[in-house]
N, C-alpha and C positions, 0 to 999 in steps of 0.2 A: 389073697392075690397080691401080686407086686404091681404097683402103679407108678409109672414114670411120668414126671412133669418137667417140662423145660421152663426154668425160672430165669433164664438169661435176661428177660425184659426188666428184671429188678434193678439192673444197672441204670435204667432211666428213672431213677427215684423222683417222685412228684408227678409223673405222667399218669394218665388214666389207666393205661394198660398195666403199668407197674403196680399201681394200687390194686387193680383188679386181681392180678396174679398173686400178690402177697396176701390179700384178704382171703382169697379162695383157698390157697394152700394152708394158711394158718388155721382156718376154720375146719378144713378137712382133717388136719392133724389133731385138732381138739375133739372133734366129733367121732371120727372113725378110728377105733383102736384095733380093728380086725385086720386091716390091710397094711402092707408095708409101702412106704412112699420113698421113692428115689428121685432126688431133685438134681437135675443137670443145670449147672451154671457156668457160663464162660465169659470172661472179661479180662482185658489187659489192665484195667484200672479199678480202683475202689473209690467210689464217690465219697464225698465228705459226709460224715454222720451216717455212714452206711451200717445199719444194724440188722438188716433183713435176714441175712443168712444165719447170723448168730441166734436170732430169736426162733427161726424155724428149726434150727438144730436142737435147741433146748426143749422143744415140745415134740421131738421124735422124728424129725425129717432127716433122712440120710443125704448129705450133701456130696455131690460129685463135682468138684470145682476144677476148672481147667483154664489156663491163660491163653485161650485162643482168641485172636482179634476178630471182631465182627466181619471184617473183609474176607478172612479165610473161610469162615462158616458160610458166607454168602456164595463163595465159589464152590466149595465141596457139596453143600446141601442145596443151595439155590440154583446154581447153574449146572453142575455136573451130576448132582443127585447120587452121590456115592458115599460110602462109609456109614453104615447104620449107627444111629446115636447110641444104641445099646452096647456097642463096643466100649463105651465109656461108663455106662451105668450097670451093665450086666443085663441079662435077659429079663424082660418084664412081660406081664400079661396085656397091659394096655398102656399107651403113651398119650399124654395130653399136651397140646400146643396152644399157646395164645399169642405167639409171635407171628411174624410174616414168613417164617421158614417152616418147612415141613420135611424134616430129615427122613431118610429111609429107615425102615424098621425090619427086624428079623422076621422070618416066616412065622406066621401064627399070631403075631402081636397086633392087637387092634389099635386103631388110631381115633382120637377124638380131638376136635379143634373148635375154637370159638371164633365166630365171625362177628366182630363188634359192629361193623358198619361197612357200607360199600361206597364211601365217598370217593374213593379213588376211581371207581367205575362210573358213578353218577356225575361227579364233578371233577373230571381229570384236570381242568384248568387250575384247580386248587393244589395240585400235587406236582412233585418232580417226576420225571420219567422213571427214575430209579425206583421210587416208591411204588408207582403203578405196576412196573414190571415184576417187582418182588411179590406183591399181593396176587397178581394174575397167575404167576407160576405156582404159588402156594395153593391157590384154589384149584388149579388144574390137577395138582397131585392129590388134593383132598377128594376130588371127584373120582379120579382114576382109581384110588385105593379104597373107595367107598367108605371113607371115614364117617363117623357120627359127627354131626355139626350142631353146635349150640349157638343160637342167635340171642342177642341181648334183648330183643323186643319183637313183637309181631310185625312192626314196620320193617325191621331188618330181614326177617324171614320172608315177607312178601317181596321185597326187593330182590332177595337172593333167588327165589323160585321164578320170578319174572325174568330175570337176566340170565339165569342158568336153568332152563326148564328140564335139562337132562338129569338134574339132581332128584333122587328119590325123596318124595315128600316125607316118608316115614323116618328118614334119617336126619331130619331137621327138628330140633327141639328148642322151644322158647323158654328160657329161664331168665328172669329179671335179676340182675346183680343185687347183692345186699348192700346195706349201708352200715358203716362202722358205728359202734355204740357211742363213740366219742362225739358224734355229730348230733348234738342236742342243745336246747337253750341253756345258756350259762347266765346265772343271776349275778355273779360276782363281777360287777362293773370295774372295780379296781384291778382285778386280775386281767381283765380284757385289756385295759389301758397298759398294764405292765408288759404284757406279751407284745402288744403293738409297738411299744417303745423300744423293744429289742431290735426292731427293724426301722427305727427312727421315724415312726409314724405317730403323729400327735394331733391330727385333725379331730374336732368334736363330732363331725359328721362326714361320711363318705359313701360313695357307691363302690361296688366291688365286682371284679371279674376274676375268675379262677379258671385257668386252662391254658392250652397252647396258644401262642401268638402266631396265627396262620390265617390265610384268607377265608376259610370256611366259617371261622368264628365271627366274621363280620365286625371286627373291632373298630373299623373306620366309622361305621354307623353309630356304634356305641359311644365313641368319642365325640362325634358330632352332636348326639342327643345330650350328652353331658354339657357340652358347650352351650347348647340352647337353654338348658336348665339354669346354669349359673348366670346367664345373661337375660333371663326372663324377667318380666315386669315385677314379679313377686320379690325379686332379690334387689330391692331398692334401698335398703338401709346402708348407711355408711360405716356402721360399727358392727362387730361380731355379736352374736347372741350372748346375753348375760345368763349366769347360772340361775338367777332368781326368776327368770321368765317362765311362763307356762309353756307346755309343750307346743300348743297351737301358736303361741307368739313366736317361739323359736323357729317353727316351720316357716312363718311369714317373714323371717328376718335373715335366714341363714344360707340360702342357696348359693350366693356369690362367694361364700367362704368354704364351700365344700371341696373335696378332692375326689378323684377317681383312682382307685388302687387297682393295678393289674398284676395279679399273682400268677406266675407260671414262666416256663422256659420259652425262649424264642424258638419258633418252629422254622417254617420255610416260607419263602415269598412274602415276607412281612415288612418289607421296606416301606410300603405305603402307610402302614400303621404309624410308624415313627414320623413320616412326612406329615401326616394329618395333625399330629400333636404340634409340630413346629409351625405348620401353616396357620393353625388357630391360636398360636401363642399360648399354649397350655403347658409349657415345660415345667412350671411350678405348681400345676394343678393335677396333671396326670402323672402318677408315680408308678414306674415299672419296678416291682419289688423283687422279681425273680423267684427263685425257689424258696418255699416256706416249709419248714419242718412239719411233718404230718401231725405231730401233737399240737402244733401252734395253729394249724389251719382252722379248727373250730372257733378259735377266738377272733379270727378275721371275719368269719361268717357272722358271728354274734355281734361284732362291733359295727358292721355296716348297716346302713338304713335300707338299702334295696340292693339285691344282687342282680347284675345286668348280664344277660346271656342271649344276645340277638343272633344266635347261630342259624345258619341256613339249613342245617341238616344234622341230626344226631341219631346214632344207632341206639343209644340209651339216654345219655345226658346225665352223667354222674354229678358234676358240680351243682346244677340246679336242684337236684334231689338232696344233696348234702346241705345246701343253703336252706332249703325248705324244712329239712329235718331240724335245723337250728332255729326255726321259727321265722325265717325271713321270706318276704315276698320276692318274686323273681320277675324281672321284665324280660319277656321272651315272646317269640312268635309261636303260632299254633301250626307247627309242621312236624313231619317225620314222627319220631317216637315221643316227642314232648307232648303232643296232644293225646297220646295214649297213656303216658305216665301220670299226668295230672287230670283229675276228674273234670267232667263237664261243668261249665259255669265259671271256670277260671278266667280272670281278666287278661287274656292274651293281647299282645300289641299287634296292630296292623301296620304294614309298611307305610311310612309317611305320617303315621299317627303315634309314633313312639313317645314323643314328649307328652302328649295328651294322656296316654296311659300311665306314664311314669308319675305324672302329677296326681292322677287319680289314686294311684297306689300310695303315694307319699301322704296325701291329705285325707285319705279315707281310713276306714277301720276294717281290716281283713283278718280272718282266721285261716292261716295257711294250712292248718292240719286237716281241715275238711276237704281240701282239694287233693292232698297227697295220698297215694296208695301206700300200703305197707311193704317194706322190702327187708328181707332177712337173709343173712348169710347162712344161717342154720337151714332155712328152707332151700336155699340154693344148693348147698352141699348134699342135702338129702335127695334132691332131684338129680344131681350130678351122679351120685352113687347108684340111683335107680337105673340110669342109662347103662352104667357098667354092669349091673346085675342082670339087666335084660340081655346084654350082649353075650353073657356067659350062662344065660338061663338059670340064674340063681333064685 
């Protein structure tokens, strides 16, 4: 069969949807040697260190690259719903979308789409009207054309069917995204230091956040908890921890010298995050790193003491799973998909008690492996292909 995939989201390198799209396509190309993959990509610009298309082409993907600006695609596909995407890729049997656009297809072509979450519907105050409208229109067309839908979690599936009861239950499939093999514990401490130094990061200890800087991620609270930690009674020493100190002694000495690293691109409605840093006088403590190369990201996870992710809602929650796969505990709430992804018994934080939970994690001994379920891209791709096979009764 010929399978078309819209990979335009790769232009947003470093975002969750870009990482999802790249890993899905890369693993499909590695696993599936029977079907032909046609990859549609449109962008006016090529981001720095953009290697995605070259790598996908090397392993068998047929790239159909066009210099259409996003604004044009939003008009012809989002608003007008004209010009089938297959005019650019050729006729295919099935087309898959993970973006917020659902282009028209030629007669007989099946559609598959992923719904990562419904934050735009559940928490419209966290989004711009443009984002809300785009997602709403895509979902309307997804329902109209009876596309197969992949949900990242049972939580997302339940939200989807509750908010859109007209959707056929049998057309919604839950598949947990996989985790890249590079996200694992790294024993080489010197290599970790070397990678961090590329980004002018030198602290001996730090908390870490990875993700978009936007209201849903609740970074204001995370920053406030960090402020409370470095000003807590345990951080009373006037000198930084020495190398010859025991681990316990270092813990009792170091909080006031820690930093909070925030990795990720600025999203929307994020002014209050930067205001909170200034308000608390943390300009030299909270570091906004921006985009970090995919190959360097595991070193950030491995270098941190605790990963902080106090998100209000997640369709899956890829960064916490990546951090946990690197052996790091995560400060997070028990909500949405997070309580589903991590096994029962995990020390989730409660609102108002974040500092208490953070200190318990820092000063306790935990084995994150026993809480984290297994996630595999091979398993994801096999389930993805099963959906296609059922569509064509193979």
